[in-house]
MMTF fields as JSON, N, C-alpha, C and O atoms, coordinates in Angstrom:
{
  "mmtfVersion": "1.0.0",
  "mmtfProducer": "UNKNOWN",
  "numBonds": 455,
  "numAtoms": 456,
  "numGroups": 114,
  "numChains": 1,
  "numModels": 1,
  "chainsPerModel": [1],
  "groupsPerChain": [114],
  "chainIdList": ["A"],
  "bondAtomList": [4, 2, 8, 6, 12, 10, 16, 14, 20, 18, 24, 22, 28, 26, 32, 30, 36, 34, 40, 38, 44, 42, 48, 46, 52, 50, 56, 54, 60, 58, 64, 62, 68, 66, 72, 70, 76, 74, 80, 78, 84, 82, 88, 86, 92, 90, 96, 94, 100, 98, 104, 102, 108, 106, 112, 110, 116, 114, 120, 118, 124, 122, 128, 126, 132, 130, 136, 134, 140, 138, 144, 142, 148, 146, 152, 150, 156, 154, 160, 158, 164, 162, 168, 166, 172, 170, 176, 174, 180, 178, 184, 182, 188, 186, 192, 190, 196, 194, 200, 198, 204, 202, 208, 206, 212, 210, 216, 214, 220, 218, 224, 222, 228, 226, 232, 230, 236, 234, 240, 238, 244, 242, 248, 246, 252, 250, 256, 254, 260, 258, 264, 262, 268, 266, 272, 270, 276, 274, 280, 278, 284, 282, 288, 286, 292, 290, 296, 294, 300, 298, 304, 302, 308, 306, 312, 310, 316, 314, 320, 318, 324, 322, 328, 326, 332, 330, 336, 334, 340, 338, 344, 342, 348, 346, 352, 350, 356, 354, 360, 358, 364, 362, 368, 366, 372, 370, 376, 374, 380, 378, 384, 382, 388, 386, 392, 390, 396, 394, 400, 398, 404, 402, 408, 406, 412, 410, 416, 414, 420, 418, 424, 422, 428, 426, 432, 430, 436, 434, 440, 438, 444, 442, 448, 446, 452, 450],
  "bondOrderList": [1, 1, 1, 1, 1, 1, 1, 1, 1, 1, 1, 1, 1, 1, 1, 1, 1, 1, 1, 1, 1, 1, 1, 1, 1, 1, 1, 1, 1, 1, 1, 1, 1, 1, 1, 1, 1, 1, 1, 1, 1, 1, 1, 1, 1, 1, 1, 1, 1, 1, 1, 1, 1, 1, 1, 1, 1, 1, 1, 1, 1, 1, 1, 1, 1, 1, 1, 1, 1, 1, 1, 1, 1, 1, 1, 1, 1, 1, 1, 1, 1, 1, 1, 1, 1, 1, 1, 1, 1, 1, 1, 1, 1, 1, 1, 1, 1, 1, 1, 1, 1, 1, 1, 1, 1, 1, 1, 1, 1, 1, 1, 1, 1],
  "groupList": [{"groupName": "UNK", "atomNameList": ["N", "CA", "C", "O"], "elementList": ["N", "C", "C", "O"], "formalChargeList": [0, 0, 0, 0], "bondAtomList": [1, 0, 2, 1, 3, 2], "bondOrderList": [1, 1, 2], "singleLetterCode": "X", "chemCompType": "L-PEPTIDE LINKING"}],
  "groupTypeList": [0, 0, 0, 0, 0, 0, 0, 0, 0, 0, 0, 0, 0, 0, 0, 0, 0, 0, 0, 0, 0, 0, 0, 0, 0, 0, 0, 0, 0, 0, 0, 0, 0, 0, 0, 0, 0, 0, 0, 0, 0, 0, 0, 0, 0, 0, 0, 0, 0, 0, 0, 0, 0, 0, 0, 0, 0, 0, 0, 0, 0, 0, 0, 0, 0, 0, 0, 0, 0, 0, 0, 0, 0, 0, 0, 0, 0, 0, 0, 0, 0, 0, 0, 0, 0, 0, 0, 0, 0, 0, 0, 0, 0, 0, 0, 0, 0, 0, 0, 0, 0, 0, 0, 0, 0, 0, 0, 0, 0, 0, 0, 0, 0, 0],
  "groupIdList": [1, 2, 3, 4, 5, 6, 7, 8, 9, 10, 11, 12, 13, 14, 15, 16, 17, 18, 19, 20, 21, 22, 23, 24, 25, 26, 27, 28, 29, 30, 31, 32, 33, 34, 35, 36, 37, 38, 39, 40, 41, 42, 43, 44, 45, 46, 47, 48, 49, 50, 51, 52, 53, 54, 55, 56, 57, 58, 59, 60, 61, 62, 63, 64, 65, 66, 67, 68, 69, 70, 71, 72, 73, 74, 75, 76, 77, 78, 79, 80, 81, 82, 83, 84, 85, 86, 87, 88, 89, 90, 91, 92, 93, 94, 95, 96, 97, 98, 99, 100, 101, 102, 103, 104, 105, 106, 107, 108, 109, 110, 111, 112, 113, 114],
  "secStructList": [7, 7, 2, 2, 2, 2, 2, 2, 2, 2, 2, 2, 2, 2, 2, 2, 2, 2, 2, 2, 2, 2, 2, 2, 2, 2, 2, 2, 7, 2, 2, 2, 2, 2, 2, 2, 2, 2, 2, 2, 2, 2, 2, 2, 2, 2, 2, 2, 2, 2, 2, 2, 2, 2, 2, 2, 6, 6, 7, 7, 7, 2, 2, 2, 2, 2, 2, 2, 2, 2, 2, 2, 2, 2, 2, 2, 2, 2, 2, 2, 2, 2, 2, 2, 2, 2, 2, 2, 2, 2, 2, 2, 2, 2, 2, 2, 2, 2, 2, 2, 2, 2, 2, 2, 2, 2, 2, 2, 2, 2, 2, 2, 7, 7],
  "xCoordList": [3.212, 2.236, 1.118, 1.372, -0.102, -1.244, -1.574, -1.105, -2.381, -2.79, -3.554, -3.364, -4.436, -5.217, -4.299, -4.508, -3.286, -2.352, -1.562, -1.317, -1.168, -0.44, -1.291, -0.796, -2.551, -3.485, -3.67, -3.704, -3.789, -3.975, -2.737, -2.862, -1.553, -0.328, -0.24, 0.154, -0.614, -0.594, -1.605, -1.313, -2.795, -3.837, -3.396, -3.589, -2.796, -2.332, -1.255, -1.272, -0.34, 0.743, 0.181, 0.624, -0.78, -1.382, -2.159, -2.132, -2.853, -3.617, -2.669, -2.936, -1.566, -0.586, 0.014, 0.216, 0.297, 0.862, -0.14, 0.232, -1.414, -2.449, -2.621, -2.745, -2.628, -2.76, -1.559, -1.711, -0.377, 0.823, 0.769, 1.125, 0.33, 0.211, -0.836, -0.638, -1.959, -3.009, -2.494, -2.716, -1.813, -1.263, -0.267, -0.277, 0.592, 1.574, 0.892, 1.315, -0.16, -0.895, -1.537, -1.545, -2.074, -2.679, -1.63, -1.865, -0.478, 0.598, 1.097, 1.382, 1.202, 1.725, 0.701, 1.06, -0.548, -1.61, -1.514, -1.719, -1.211, -1.057, -2.382, -2.385, -3.478, -4.779, -5.073, -5.501, -4.842, -5.061, -4.099, -4.484, -2.846, -1.855, -2.301, -2.218, -2.768, -3.239, -4.455, -4.577, -5.355, -6.56, -6.2, -6.747, -5.284, -4.862, -4.155, -4.396, -3.294, -2.59, -3.576, -3.432, -4.575, -5.588, -6.398, -6.706, -6.742, -7.522, -6.728, -7.27, -5.447, -4.62, -4.449, -4.453, -4.3, -4.199, -5.482, -5.446, -6.619, -7.906, -8.086, -8.617, -7.642, -7.74, -6.92, -7.383, -5.709, -4.847, -5.48, -5.445, -6.054, -6.713, -7.926, -8.189, -8.666, -9.838, -9.403, -10.059, -8.307, -7.795, -7.355, -7.608, -6.694, -6.275, -7.484, -7.482, -8.529, -9.745, -10.432, -10.948, -10.437, -11.043, -10.289, -10.9, -8.969, -8.177, -8.404, -8.5, -8.492, -8.731, -10.097, -10.235, -11.112, -12.461, -12.5, -13.094, -11.873, -11.863, -11.101, -11.483, -10.031, -9.263, -10.083, -10.058, -10.809, -11.641, -12.744, -13.141, -13.237, -14.276, -13.696, -14.423, -12.364, -11.653, -11.921, -12.072, -11.98, -12.165, -10.83, -10.088, -10.526, -9.255, -9.318, -10.371, -8.185, -8.094, -7.82, -7.553, -7.89, -7.587, -6.15, -5.874, -5.246, -3.846, -3.729, -2.977, -4.485, -4.47, -4.979, -4.409, -6.055, -6.632, -5.66, -5.508, -5.001, -4.023, -2.848, -2.367, -2.381, -1.267, -1.672, -0.897, -2.882, -3.376, -3.516, -3.205, -3.984, -4.12, -2.759, -2.644, -1.729, -0.383, 0.13, 0.708, -0.092, 0.365, -0.369, 0.221, -1.671, -2.459, -1.988, -1.919, -1.664, -1.128, 0.198, 0.443, 1.053, 2.347, 2.166, 2.84, 1.258, 0.989, 0.445, 0.841, -0.453, -1.04, 0.034, 0.02, 0.974, 2.063, 2.939, 3.325, 3.254, 4.066, 3.34, 3.957, 2.035, 1.248, 1.252, 1.357, 1.14, 1.207, 2.568, 2.65, 3.64, 4.984, 5.101, 5.699, 4.531, 4.557, 3.761, 4.196, 2.595, 1.782, 2.543, 2.488, 3.254, 4.041, 5.16, 5.43, 5.806, 6.883, 6.336, 6.972, 5.167, 4.547, 4.195, 4.396, 3.667, 3.358, 4.616, 4.6, 5.709, 6.978, 7.461, 7.875, 7.406, 7.826, 6.949, 7.434, 5.661, 4.732, 5.063, 5.05, 5.359, 5.735, 7.043, 7.168, 8.018, 9.294, 9.115, 9.716, 8.299, 8.046, 7.358, 7.674, 6.417, 5.755, 6.748, 6.671, 7.681, 8.696, 9.598, 9.93, 9.996, 10.842, 10.099, 10.689, 8.837, 8.053, 7.917, 7.998, 7.711, 7.618, 8.941, 8.95, 10.052, 11.369, 11.572, 12.062, 11.198, 11.344, 10.444, 10.829, 9.255, 8.343, 8.926, 8.818, 9.543, 10.156, 11.32, 11.468, 12.137, 13.275, 12.795, 13.37, 11.74, 11.196, 10.638, 10.807, 9.976, 9.409, 10.523, 10.4, 11.607, 12.732, 13.384, 13.759, 13.518, 14.16, 13.323, 13.866, 12.008, 11.136, 11.172, 11.112, 11.268, 11.31, 12.575, 12.544, 13.703, 14.966, 15.012, 15.621, 14.405, 14.391, 13.443, 13.676, 12.403, 11.426, 11.895, 11.335, 12.878, 13.389, 14.378, 15.231, 14.283, 15.197, 16.57, 17.422],
  "yCoordList": [44.789, 43.759, 44.423, 45.124, 44.188, 44.796, 43.992, 42.87, 44.589, 43.924, 42.636, 41.63, 42.666, 41.47, 40.336, 39.173, 40.686, 39.663, 39.079, 37.874, 39.972, 39.529, 38.571, 37.56, 38.893, 38.04, 36.689, 35.645, 36.711, 35.463, 34.572, 33.357, 35.165, 34.38, 33.748, 32.591, 34.525, 33.991, 32.881, 31.863, 33.069, 32.04, 30.777, 29.661, 30.973, 29.832, 29.067, 27.836, 29.771, 29.127, 28.352, 27.235, 28.918, 28.212, 26.979, 25.936, 27.11, 25.966, 24.838, 23.669, 25.189, 24.176, 23.49, 22.275, 24.268, 23.695, 22.759, 21.685, 23.161, 22.32, 21.026, 19.951, 21.128, 19.926, 19.009, 17.789, 19.585, 18.784, 18.049, 16.873, 18.731, 18.094, 16.985, 15.924, 17.241, 16.218, 14.988, 13.854, 15.219, 14.106, 13.307, 12.076, 14.008, 13.318, 12.501, 11.386, 13.062, 12.338, 11.082, 10.037, 11.18, 10.0, 8.951, 7.756, 9.394, 8.455, 7.745, 6.548, 8.49, 7.925, 7.074, 6.378, 7.116, 6.397, 4.905, 4.525, 4.054, 2.615, 1.968, 1.022, 2.45, 1.874, 2.109, 1.197, 3.331, 3.632, 2.825, 2.302, 2.726, 1.947, 0.495, -0.084, -0.085, -1.477, -1.628, -2.617, -0.641, -0.705, -0.636, -1.384, 0.259, 0.375, -0.902, -1.392, -1.441, -2.685, -3.832, -4.622, -3.924, -4.978, -4.807, -5.787, -3.563, -3.305, -3.7, -4.307, -3.355, -3.73, -5.24, -5.798, -5.904, -7.368, -8.012, -8.983, -7.468, -8.009, -7.808, -8.676, -6.664, -6.402, -7.425, -7.958, -7.701, -8.676, -10.068, -10.774, -10.458, -11.765, -11.827, -12.862, -10.726, -10.687, -10.837, -11.534, -10.191, -10.332, -11.757, -12.279, -12.391, -13.784, -14.695, -15.599, -14.463, -15.268, -15.058, -16.004, -13.82, -13.531, -14.259, -14.846, -14.215, -14.903, -16.403, -17.05, -16.967, -18.406, -18.775, -19.788, -17.959, -18.238, -18.15, -19.003, -17.127, -16.978, -18.118, -18.599, -18.548, -19.665, -20.951, -21.746, -21.152, -22.355, -22.38, -23.452, -21.213, -21.119, -21.046, -20.921, -21.126, -21.061, -19.743, -19.721, -18.639, -17.313, -16.563, -16.676, -15.809, -15.078, -13.868, -13.257, -13.545, -12.343, -11.138, -11.285, -9.953, -8.737, -8.788, -8.342, -9.325, -9.453, -10.386, -10.116, -11.495, -12.428, -11.752, -11.923, -10.988, -10.296, -9.253, -9.122, -8.512, -7.512, -8.166, -7.656, -9.293, -10.017, -10.5, -10.395, -11.024, -11.49, -10.319, -10.447, -9.187, -7.997, -7.546, -7.192, -7.557, -7.186, -8.153, -7.742, -9.446, -10.449, -10.299, -10.461, -9.986, -9.805, -8.579, -8.612, -7.499, -6.305, -6.623, -6.206, -7.359, -7.735, -8.595, -8.388, -9.553, -10.424, -9.604, -9.808, -8.684, -7.839, -7.016, -6.878, -6.463, -5.674, -6.541, -6.122, -7.745, -8.648, -9.023, -9.109, -9.246, -9.577, -8.412, -8.63, -7.181, -6.019, -5.946, -5.627, -6.24, -6.237, -7.277, -7.011, -8.461, -9.516, -9.082, -9.297, -8.471, -7.989, -6.953, -6.975, -6.045, -5.039, -5.696, -5.298, -6.694, -7.392, -8.108, -8.105, -8.715, -9.399, -8.387, -8.653, -7.222, -6.178, -5.714, -5.515, -5.539, -5.135, -6.189, -5.859, -7.45, -8.534, -8.605, -8.857, -8.381, -8.402, -7.294, -7.52, -6.101, -4.991, -5.303, -5.061, -5.847, -6.195, -7.275, -7.201, -8.269, -9.332, -8.775, -9.178, -7.849, -7.217, -6.446, -6.485, -5.745, -4.991, -5.944, -5.678, -7.059, -8.047, -8.645, -8.824, -8.953, -9.524, -8.525, -8.905, -7.245, -6.242, -6.136, -6.037, -6.156, -6.106, -7.321, -7.189, -8.488, -9.713, -9.647, -10.093, -9.095, -8.98, -8.026, -8.284, -6.927, -5.982, -6.652, -6.495, -7.394, -8.078, -9.12, -9.254, -9.859, -10.878, -10.221, -10.737, -9.086, -8.39, -7.905, -8.018, -7.369, -6.906, -8.083, -7.978, -9.207, -10.393, -10.932, -11.298, -10.983, -11.463, -10.522, -10.963, -9.242, -8.253, -8.407, -8.334, -8.623, -8.795, -10.134, -10.225, -11.162, -12.488, -12.513, -13.265, -11.724, -11.759, -10.912, -11.049, -10.057, -9.255, -10.081, -10.757, -10.042, -10.837, -10.282, -10.856],
  "zCoordList": [24.059, 24.368, 25.179, 26.159, 24.755, 25.456, 26.699, 26.886, 27.528, 28.771, 28.473, 29.156, 27.434, 27.069, 26.595, 26.941, 25.805, 25.334, 26.505, 26.573, 27.434, 28.622, 29.45, 29.947, 29.592, 30.343, 29.634, 30.286, 28.301, 27.541, 27.66, 27.812, 27.591, 27.732, 29.119, 29.262, 30.141, 31.509, 31.682, 32.309, 31.132, 31.212, 30.47, 30.951, 29.283, 28.488, 29.256, 29.283, 29.867, 30.624, 31.808, 32.077, 32.515, 33.65, 33.184, 33.837, 32.044, 31.509, 31.102, 31.379, 30.446, 30.05, 31.259, 31.258, 32.292, 33.512, 34.174, 34.645, 34.213, 34.828, 34.043, 34.63, 32.717, 31.891, 32.073, 32.14, 32.154, 32.378, 33.699, 33.776, 34.733, 36.055, 36.035, 36.626, 35.345, 35.254, 34.501, 34.926, 33.394, 32.612, 33.439, 33.414, 34.171, 35.001, 36.098, 36.404, 36.683, 37.726, 37.157, 37.807, 35.946, 35.309, 34.981, 35.159, 34.506, 34.168, 35.424, 35.395, 36.527, 37.778, 38.526, 39.476, 38.122, 38.826, 38.498, 37.345, 39.474, 39.194, 38.786, 37.999, 39.293, 38.932, 37.459, 36.752, 36.999, 35.58, 34.718, 33.672, 35.158, 34.411, 34.274, 33.191, 35.36, 35.329, 34.42, 33.698, 34.459, 33.621, 32.137, 31.325, 31.788, 30.384, 29.943, 28.84, 30.784, 30.467, 30.267, 29.334, 31.139, 31.024, 29.741, 29.064, 29.407, 28.19, 26.946, 26.023, 26.929, 25.777, 25.686, 24.588, 26.826, 26.832, 26.335, 25.58, 26.761, 26.316, 24.816, 24.122, 24.327, 22.883, 22.108, 21.099, 22.572, 21.905, 21.913, 20.905, 23.044, 23.126, 22.208, 21.595, 22.108, 21.21, 19.76, 18.986, 19.386, 18.017, 17.73, 16.644, 18.699, 18.522, 18.375, 17.539, 19.187, 19.095, 17.75, 17.156, 17.272, 15.969, 14.856, 13.964, 14.915, 13.895, 13.948, 12.905, 15.146, 15.282, 14.725, 14.04, 15.015, 14.509, 12.99, 12.331, 12.437, 10.978, 10.327, 9.259, 10.966, 10.437, 10.487, 9.547, 11.587, 11.721, 10.672, 10.214, 10.291, 9.263, 7.856, 6.87, 7.786, 6.512, 5.78, 4.559, 6.549, 5.983, 6.026, 7.001, 4.985, 4.981, 5.908, 6.09, 6.478, 7.313, 6.418, 5.225, 7.003, 6.239, 5.72, 4.607, 6.517, 6.098, 4.896, 3.959, 4.932, 3.8, 2.528, 1.451, 2.668, 1.505, 0.973, -0.242, 1.848, 1.421, 0.715, -0.298, 1.243, 0.617, -0.773, -1.724, -0.885, -2.179, -3.154, -4.338, -2.647, -3.493, -4.03, -5.203, -3.18, -3.624, -4.688, -5.695, -4.447, -5.424, -6.755, -7.822, -6.677, -7.895, -8.673, -9.902, -7.963, -8.63, -9.3, -10.432, -8.602, -9.157, -10.407, -11.417, -10.329, -11.481, -12.642, -13.79, -12.35, -13.388, -14.075, -15.298, -13.3, -13.877, -14.767, -15.858, -14.308, -15.13, -16.415, -17.477, -16.322, -17.507, -18.499, -19.706, -18.002, -18.887, -19.566, -20.752, -18.825, -19.414, -20.521, -21.563, -20.3, -21.323, -22.552, -23.683, -22.331, -23.455, -24.274, -25.504, -23.605, -24.31, -25.111, -26.244, -24.531, -25.233, -26.467, -27.522, -26.336, -27.486, -28.57, -29.755, -28.17, -29.153, -29.876, -31.09, -29.128, -29.746, -30.738, -31.849, -30.335, -31.229, -32.47, -33.573, -32.281, -33.41, -34.404, -35.614, -33.9, -34.793, -35.526, -36.727, -34.781, -35.405, -36.463, -37.535, -36.171, -37.147, -38.384, -39.503, -38.193, -39.343, -40.194, -41.422, -39.559, -40.305, -41.086, -42.24, -40.457, -41.141, -42.328, -43.393, -42.167, -43.274, -44.419, -45.587, -44.091, -45.154, -45.919, -47.146, -45.185, -45.831, -46.737, -47.859, -46.255, -47.074, -48.3, -49.381, -48.135, -49.278, -50.321, -51.52, -49.877, -50.81, -51.551, -52.763, -50.811, -51.431, -52.439, -53.519, -52.086, -52.994, -54.242, -55.346, -54.075, -55.233, -56.153, -57.373, -55.598, -56.416, -57.133, -58.301, -56.422, -57.001, -58.154, -59.196, -57.979, -59.052, -60.235, -61.383, -59.971, -61.032, -61.851, -63.08, -61.158, -61.892, -62.604, -63.67, -62.072, -62.707, -63.909, -64.855, -63.89, -64.98, -66.161, -67.249, -66.002, -67.102, -67.922, -67.347, -69.271, -70.118, -70.213, -70.891]
}
């Protein structure tokens, strides 16, 4: 290990220790704790007021729009499944009709021969 690397490791260790002490001091500070708690409480009250205002104006919230989007995707998927089933049935019905037409043609051919 070179002297420069040794110095960088020592500097890094001291910086980490200083940051740790600063973070701990901030966490232990009751004034900062109260300020953060008040800010989070105010944010929650603002969100509740926003939801109440949007509800009073009969406007959907982001959650309502997301729920509707999920339901619409689900409905779209089910509709695609129904369309595929109808296509399958249509192909099967076409095959059955072709088979019946072949049988009818053979029957007419045998009936028309003396």
